[in-house]
N, C-alpha and C positions, 0 to 999 in steps of 0.2 A: 522728510516732506509730509509723512502721515501725521507726525506730532504737530507740525506747523498747521496742517489742515484742521486738526481737532482744536487747536488753540484758537484759530480764527472763528471756527463755529461756536466755540464757547463764548467768545467776546461778543459775537453777533447776538447770541441768545441773551446775554446779559443786557445789551443795549435795548433790544426789542422789549424784553420783559420790564425793564426799568421805565419804559414809556407808560406802563400801567399806572405807576405812581403819579406821573405828570397829569394824565387825563382824569384820574379819580380825584385828585386834590384840586385840580382846576374846576371840575364840576361841583366840588363841595364848597370851595371858597367863593365861587362866582355868585352864589345866591346870598351870601352874608349881607351885602348892602341892601338886598331886597326884602329883608325881614319886615320892615315897616310897611312895605307894599303888600305883602301877604296879609298882614293884619287888616289893612284897609280893604283890599280887594275881596277877601274871603269873609270880612265882617266878623272877625274873631277877637278874643281877648289875648292879652299878653301871655297868660298862662297857656292857652291853647296853642299859640304860635310856637312855643318851645318844642312841641311835638314834631314840628317840621325837621328839627335837628335830632331830637331824641329817638323818633321812630326809625330813622336811618341807622343810628348807632345800636339800638336794641336788636334790630334785624341782623346787623353785622355780628354782634356778640353771640347771638344764637346760631347763626349760619356757619360761622368760621370753623368751630370744631367739627360740625357735621360734615361740611364739604371737605375738610382735611381728612377725615376718616374715609369718606367716599372716594377721595383721590387715591388713597392707598389700595382700595379695592378695585376700582375701575380704570385707574390711570390718571396721572396728573394733567396731562395735556387735554384729555377728553373733558375732565371736570372743569378745567380752566376755561375752555371754550363754552361749555354750557353756562357757567356763571356769567361770562361776558355777554352771552345772548340775553340772559335775564337782566343784567345791568343795562344793556342798551335799550331793552324794552322799557325799563323804568325811566331812563332818560327821555325817551320819546313821550311816555305818559306824562312826565313832568312838564314838558312843553305844551301839552294839550290840556292840562288840568284847568278846570274852571270852578272848582269848589274844594273845600278842605279835604273831604274824604278821598276824592280822586288823587289829590296831591299826596296824602299820607300813603295810599297804596303805591304810588310811584316811588315815594321815598323808601318804602320797605323793599321794593324790588332793587333800588339803587343800593340800599344797605347790604343786601345779600352779596353785592359785588365786592364788599370788603373782604369776603372770604377768599378772593382770588389771590391776595397778596402772600399769605403763607404758602399756598400751592406754588405760586410763581417762584418764591424764594427757595422752595424745595427743589424745583427744577434747576435753579442756579447752583445750588449746592451739589447737584449731581454732575453738572457739566464743567464746573470750575475746579481746578486743582486746589488742594487744601491751602497752599501757600498764597493763592490769589483770592481766597474767599473773603478776607478782610477788606480788600479793595472792592470786591463785588458788593459786599454788604454796605459799605460807605456810599458807593454810587447808587445802589438801589434805594437806600434810605433818603439820600439827598434829593432825589427826584420828587419826593412828597412835598418838601418845603419849596422846591422850585416850582412845582405845579401850583402851590398855594399863592406864590407871588404873582404868577402869570394870571391865575384865575381872578385874583382880587383886582388887578389892573384892567384886564380885558373885560371881566364881568361887569365892573362898575360902568365902563363906557357903553357896553351893550345895553345895560339896564337904563341908563340915562337917555340913550338915543332911540332904542327900539323896544324897551320893556323887558320884564323879567322872563317872559315866555321864550324870547329869542336866545337867552343864555343856554337853555337846554338844547335847542336846535343847533347851536354853534358847536357843541361837542359831539353830537350824535354821529355825524359822518366820520369823525376821527376815531371813535370807538369801534365803528363797524370796520373801517380799514385796518385798524390794529388787530382785530379778531382775525381778519383774513390773512394778515401777515404772519400771525402766530400759527394759524392752520397750515400755511404754505411753507414756512421756513424754519419753524422750531421742530427739531427732531430729537427725541430722547429714547433711551432703551426701553423695550417693553418690560414691564415689571413682572416678576415671577408670580404665578398664581398662588394664592394662600390655600393651605390645606383646609383651614376653616376660615370663613370670612370674618373679619373683625366686627365686633358689635358696635352699632351706631346708637349712641345714648340719646334716643329721642325723648324718653321720659324725663331725663335730666334737663334737656333743652327746654321742654315745655314748662317744667317747674321753675327754671331760671327766668323764663320770659314772664310767667305769672308774678314772680317775686318782684322783678324790676318794674313792670307795668303798674302793679297795684301800689307799690311804693311811690312812684312818680305821680300817679293820680291822687294818692293821699296827700302829697305835698301841695297839689293845686287846691285842695280844700282848706288848707291851713289859713288862707287869706280871710276866710269868713269867720274865723274864731269859733266861739261857742255855738253860733248859729248852725254850723255844720259839724259839730263835735261827733255825732253818731256816724256820719259818713267817713270822716278821716280816721276815726278810731277803728271802724270796721275795716277800712282799707289797709291800715297798718297791721292789724291783726291778721288779715289775709296774707300780707307780705311776710309776716313772721312765720305763719303756719307753712306757707309754700317754701320758705327758706329752710325750715326744719325738714320738710319733705324732700327738698333738693339734696340736703346733706345725707339723709338716709339713703336716697337713690344712688348718690355718688359713692357711698361706702360699699354698696352691694354690686355696683356695675363692674363688669369686666374691663370696659374701656371708658372710664368716667371722663366728663368734661373737665372736672377739677379733681385731682388726686388729693383727698383730704389729708392723708398721712404726709404726703410731700409738702402740702401747704403749711403744715405746722413746723417746718424746718426753721431754725432760729434765725437764719439769714434770709431765706426765701420770703417768709411772711412779711417782714418789714419792707423789703425791697418791692414786693408786689403792691403793698399798700401805698408806698411812695408813688409808684406809677399810676395807681388808681387816682390819687390826689392830683397828680400832674394833669391827667386827662380831665378831671372835674374842673380844675381852675382854668384850663385852656378854653373849655367850652362855656364857662361862665362869661369869659371875655367875649367870645364869639356872639353870644346872645345879647350882651349888654351894649357894647359900643355902637353898633349900627343904630339902635333905638335912641341912644343918647345924642348922637350926632344929628339924626334926622328929625328929632322932635322939635317943634317950633319954640322959638325963644319966648319967654325966659327959662322954660323948663328944659330946653335943649339948645343946640347950636343952630338949628334951622338949616342944616346943610343938605346936600343931595348925595346920590350914590357915589359920585366921584370924590366928594369930601370924605365919605366913609372910607373909601379905598386909601386915600392919602394918609388918614390918621392911623389906619391899621397896617399900612405898608411896612413901617419900621418893625412891627411885631413879626411879620412874615419874613422879612429879609434877615433879621437877626436870628430867627429860628433856623433858617437855611444855613447861615454862617456858623451858628453855634453848634448845629448838628455835625457839620463837617469838621470844625475845629476841635470839638470835644473828643473826637476819635484820636487825635494826636495828643491832646492833653491827658487823656486817660492813661496812656502808657507811662507818663512822667509822675503823676500824683496818685494814681490808683483809683479804683471805682468807688470805694466808700467815701473818700475825701471829695471826689468830684460830685457825688450825689449830695453831700453835705453842703458844699459851696453853692451848688445849684439851688437847693431849697432855701438857703439863707438869702441869696440874691433875689430870688423870685418873691420871697416874703417882704424884703425891703422895697421891692417894686410895688407890691400891693399896698403897703403902708403909704408909699408916695402917691399912689393913685387915689387912695382914700383922702389924703390931705390936699392934693393938688390936681383936681380935675375940672378947674374952672375955665381952662383954655384948651383949644385943640392941640396946640404945640406941646403943652405939658403932658397931655394924655399920650401923645405919640412917643415922647421921651420915656415916660414910665412904662409904656407897653413894651418898648425895646428892652428895658431892664428886666421886666418880667419874662420876656421871651428868652433872653440869655440864660436866666436861671432855670426856666423850665426845660430848655434843651440840654443843659448840663445834667440836671436831675434825671431826665429821661435816659440819657446815654449811660450815666453812672448806674442807675437802678437796673436798667436792662442788662448791663454787663455783670452786675452782682448776681442776677438770676442765672445768667448763662454759665458763670463759673462756679456757682454754689451748688447747682443741681448735680446729682450723680450723673456721670456721663451717659448711662443707659436711659436716663429720664430727661435728658436735655430737651427733646422735642415736646414732651408733655409739659415741662415747666414753661417753655416759651409760649405754648398754646394757652396755658392758664394765665400767663402774664398779659397776653393780648386780650383775652376774654375780659379780665377784670379792668384793664385799662379802658376798654370800650364801655363797660358798665359805668365807670367813673365819668366818662365823657357824656353818657346819656343823662346822668344826674345833674351835671353842671347847668345846662339850659333851664331845667325845671326849677332849680333853686333861684336862679336869676329872675326868671319870669314870675315866680311867686312874689318877690318883693316889688317887681314892676306893677303887678296887679294890686298889691296891698296899698301902695302909696301913689295916688293919682290926683290930678287936678285938671282944670280946663284952662284954655287960653282964649281970651276975649277975641271974638271974630273968627275963630277957627273951630270947626266941629270936631267932636271927639274928646276923649280924656287921655292924658299922657302922664308917664311916670314923673314924680317929683324928685327933688334933691334928696329927700329922705330915702327914696327907693335906691338911688345909686350909692348913697352912703352905706346903706344896709348891705348891698351886694358886695361892695369893696371891703367892708368890715368882715363879712362872712368869708370871702376869699382869703383875707389876711389870716383869720383864725385857722382855717383849714390848712393853709400853707404852713403855718407855725407847727401844726401837727406833723407835717412832713419833715420839718427841721428836727423835731424831737426824735423821730424815727431814724433819720439819717445820722444824727450825732450819736445815737445809741449804737448803730451799726459800726460807725467809725471807731468809737471807743472800744467796742467789743473786739474789733480786729487788732487794735493796739495792745489790749491787755491779754489777748490770747497768746 
């Protein structure tokens, strides 16, 4: 009876914590159809609008390793609840935002909420038996894609009927109730006290933030060409210097965000770069498609938020199905082959998107293909990292992987927005300037080339495994 009681408690913990993925991805994808509304309401450029996505992801990349370390010191449940309070505050602020800076502050608070996922999964690893952990991982991961599907459908209807502010208010009560349920019903063993408290790498986190932010701001200046050569050269130099400083800090830190020696592993490095590219390509899509659909004809399709959801829905549904299915395919064909197949399929999808994006139907079909490839590549790459890292460094390797995946995601919107800002035209009778066909061709070509890089890395990994 005691074993049965523990088992029920473990499954309840898994179900409750899996709801975190649902609410977070609901909250993230619900705003995608509203990106053109943010540009209009805040009177900002396409370049600037990318920060609504990027600020969230940069905050998550910086906060995740810090919160993970603090959870080891002060307890996983306590840090999880603190992060949920910060996240809920960010959601409330997003609903009240009436200018860009207020919105960016809200998005940074929401981005800190990303750090709750490794902590939550750490709790799941503690309460589930090892034999049930694979099932727990699949369920926990699938809720992210499930939340994305719900967020896209529900969010689009809320935006269309009540405005984008209401999307934030729709999820706020759910996040508060979930925090209360975790406080009341999640019980884990008290962690033993450390003889010496683990070091929190704040210097490394700051250097990483400076590197990513200066690089992304530098990208935004590329649209001006030689007129802003001093600015973007200066920003890229700053990014390079801060990156060098970050590497020096990480080599000396007792508990680094990224273990440089582990990072040079012959299988870990390519797999991590594949996951970075997957994140980058995914968020290039997130930034581009809503603007293409909602821009007026002939530069866009003249659709509304609901049309955006309908076009992107195949991407989200296949992402959900692919994530679940790839877990079963993985055991049959192996992680390197799955990653190779995934990168090839997503590259073919981007080529198709480059050639055939003249109708909403074709965009939906090609997005589904891209999503299938990205989901396979992600699961395959993630499994390579999991199995290639020495057992004593598994946690560190997974943390690095998530960190760099988030960095890639933050770069994607900025690259897409750069081309949207570089190639613009007006539509007679409609105020404002909108991206042209050249902008979308450039974005899809860039995504294709970046995706091809992932193919090369994946094939090299697969070849290396075969020849070893």
